[in-house]
LOTORFI-998732 format. One record per residue (C-alpha): residue in one letter; x, y, z. Coordinates in nm, 3 decimals, padded with zeros to 5 digits, m for minus. Example, Ala and Ser with C-alpha at 12.3 -4.5 7.8 and 13.67 -1.06 7.14 Angstrom:
+------+---------+---------+---------+
! milo !    east !   north !      up !
+------+---------+---------+---------+
!    a !  01.230 ! m00.450 !  00.780 !
!    s !  01.367 ! m00.106 !  00.714 !
+------+---------+---------+---------+
! end
This chain:
+------+---------+---------+---------+
! milo !    east !   north !      up !
+------+---------+---------+---------+
!    m !  08.445 !  09.704 !  11.313 !
!    i !  08.213 !  09.653 !  11.010 !
!    i !  07.956 !  09.411 !  10.978 !
!    v !  07.829 !  09.195 !  10.670 !
!    r !  07.495 !  08.991 !  10.788 !
!    f !  07.300 !  08.826 !  10.491 !
!    a !  06.981 !  08.609 !  10.647 !
!    d !  07.140 !  08.402 !  10.993 !
!    d !  07.513 !  08.467 !  10.819 !
!    i !  07.719 !  08.702 !  10.970 !
!    v !  08.109 !  08.816 !  10.909 !
!    a !  08.196 !  09.077 !  11.151 !
!    g !  08.619 !  09.221 !  11.103 !
!    f !  08.766 !  09.416 !  11.332 !
!    q !  09.079 !  09.603 !  11.340 !
!    h !  09.238 !  09.457 !  11.681 !
!    r !  09.220 !  09.061 !  11.851 !
!    a !  09.054 !  09.171 !  12.153 !
!    d !  08.803 !  09.389 !  12.031 !
!    a !  08.669 !  09.078 !  11.847 !
!    e !  08.708 !  08.861 !  12.169 !
!    q !  08.505 !  09.056 !  12.345 !
!    f !  08.191 !  09.030 !  12.016 !
!    h !  08.225 !  08.750 !  12.034 !
!    a !  08.210 !  08.667 !  12.392 !
!    d !  07.887 !  08.971 !  12.414 !
!    l !  07.737 !  08.702 !  12.147 !
!    v !  07.754 !  08.382 !  12.300 !
!    e !  07.624 !  08.557 !  12.627 !
!    r !  07.353 !  08.758 !  12.391 !
!    f !  07.225 !  08.438 !  12.234 !
!    a !  07.221 !  08.221 !  12.561 !
!    r !  06.949 !  08.484 !  12.690 !
!    f !  06.721 !  08.340 !  12.409 !
!    n !  06.827 !  07.972 !  12.405 !
!    l !  07.062 !  07.972 !  12.113 !
!    e !  07.382 !  07.897 !  12.038 !
!    l !  07.634 !  07.954 !  11.770 !
!    n !  07.779 !  07.676 !  11.525 !
!    a !  08.112 !  07.619 !  11.696 !
!    e !  08.182 !  07.441 !  11.377 !
!    k !  08.131 !  07.795 !  11.187 !
!    t !  08.231 !  08.054 !  11.447 !
!    r !  08.598 !  08.143 !  11.461 !
!    l !  08.822 !  08.417 !  11.485 !
!    i !  09.060 !  08.454 !  11.174 !
!    e !  09.341 !  08.712 !  11.117 !
!    f !  09.277 !  08.861 !  10.772 !
!    g !  09.311 !  09.175 !  10.614 !
!    r !  09.563 !  09.423 !  10.425 !
!    f !  09.830 !  09.292 !  10.670 !
!    a !  09.740 !  08.922 !  10.762 !
!    a !  10.022 !  08.791 !  10.556 !
!    q !  10.293 !  09.038 !  10.673 !
!    n !  10.210 !  08.947 !  11.056 !
!    r !  10.186 !  08.606 !  11.020 !
!    r !  10.480 !  08.597 !  10.871 !
!    r !  10.661 !  08.773 !  11.129 !
!    r !  10.538 !  08.548 !  11.386 !
!    g !  10.710 !  08.260 !  11.159 !
!    l !  10.307 !  08.103 !  11.047 !
!    g !  10.173 !  08.007 !  10.770 !
!    r !  09.963 !  08.149 !  10.485 !
!    p !  09.605 !  08.374 !  10.643 !
!    e !  09.371 !  08.128 !  10.661 !
!    t !  09.085 !  08.156 !  10.395 !
!    f !  08.686 !  08.169 !  10.501 !
!    a !  08.379 !  08.100 !  10.283 !
!    f !  08.086 !  08.304 !  10.303 !
!    l !  07.746 !  08.366 !  10.116 !
!    g !  07.906 !  08.069 !  09.846 !
!    f !  08.289 !  08.326 !  09.790 !
!    t !  08.569 !  08.197 !  09.951 !
!    h !  08.793 !  08.457 !  10.029 !
!    m !  09.124 !  08.482 !  10.059 !
!    c !  09.436 !  08.784 !  10.119 !
!    t !  09.676 !  08.841 !  09.875 !
!    q !  09.822 !  09.119 !  09.703 !
!    q !  09.891 !  09.164 !  09.370 !
!    r !  10.133 !  09.463 !  09.249 !
!    g !  10.161 !  09.673 !  08.981 !
!    a !  09.746 !  09.570 !  08.844 !
!    a !  09.710 !  09.929 !  08.648 !
!    c !  10.094 !  09.972 !  08.567 !
!    k !  10.387 !  09.934 !  08.766 !
!    g !  10.400 !  10.171 !  09.031 !
!    g !  10.034 !  10.242 !  08.932 !
!    p !  09.729 !  10.321 !  09.168 !
!    y !  09.656 !  09.926 !  09.269 !
!    r !  10.005 !  09.886 !  09.419 !
!    d !  10.056 !  09.675 !  09.722 !
!    h !  09.657 !  09.686 !  09.776 !
!    f !  09.470 !  09.462 !  09.955 !
!    f !  09.223 !  09.179 !  09.730 !
!    a !  08.971 !  08.937 !  09.817 !
!    k !  09.020 !  08.700 !  09.523 !
!    r !  08.768 !  08.481 !  09.386 !
!    p !  08.954 !  08.176 !  09.322 !
!    w !  08.647 !  08.048 !  09.157 !
!    w !  08.568 !  08.294 !  08.819 !
!    p !  08.850 !  08.170 !  08.570 !
!    c !  08.670 !  07.831 !  08.581 !
!    w !  08.358 !  07.983 !  08.547 !
!    l !  08.398 !  08.213 !  08.273 !
!    a !  08.566 !  07.920 !  08.103 !
!    a !  08.295 !  07.735 !  08.110 !
!    c !  08.025 !  08.027 !  08.046 !
!    l !  08.252 !  08.203 !  07.759 !
!    p !  08.174 !  07.958 !  07.482 !
!    s !  07.811 !  07.973 !  07.524 !
!    v !  07.815 !  08.365 !  07.544 !
!    a !  08.048 !  08.426 !  07.279 !
!    p !  07.850 !  08.380 !  06.987 !
!    g !  07.605 !  08.631 !  07.143 !
!    l !  07.819 !  08.931 !  07.213 !
!    i !  08.037 !  08.863 !  06.894 !
!    a !  07.625 !  08.865 !  06.695 !
!    s !  07.575 !  09.200 !  06.915 !
!    e !  07.911 !  09.335 !  06.779 !
+------+---------+---------+---------+
! end
């Protein structure tokens, strides 16, 4: 199990769906003791990680779901041969940040003159 928490936001990762479902049920019960409840629109169980795409494809489902956390959209993808063909990053799981190319294209022109001048 892995838990990432920031203020009132939390992402919990589990290897098995049954563990995730039990955690969710326990969390709902615990919150109820303090007259609190989870936001149903923001709370969901999704299949995510290295084997999510492979498992969903085997079951005839589409691509793995994405989720937003702390301003980042997290998605499952594989990057083959990142370093070189058969290199150290072959078939590893990556969390993509789709905003990065847009941000870089927008900010680089304003930063580039300073970078070039500092050489």
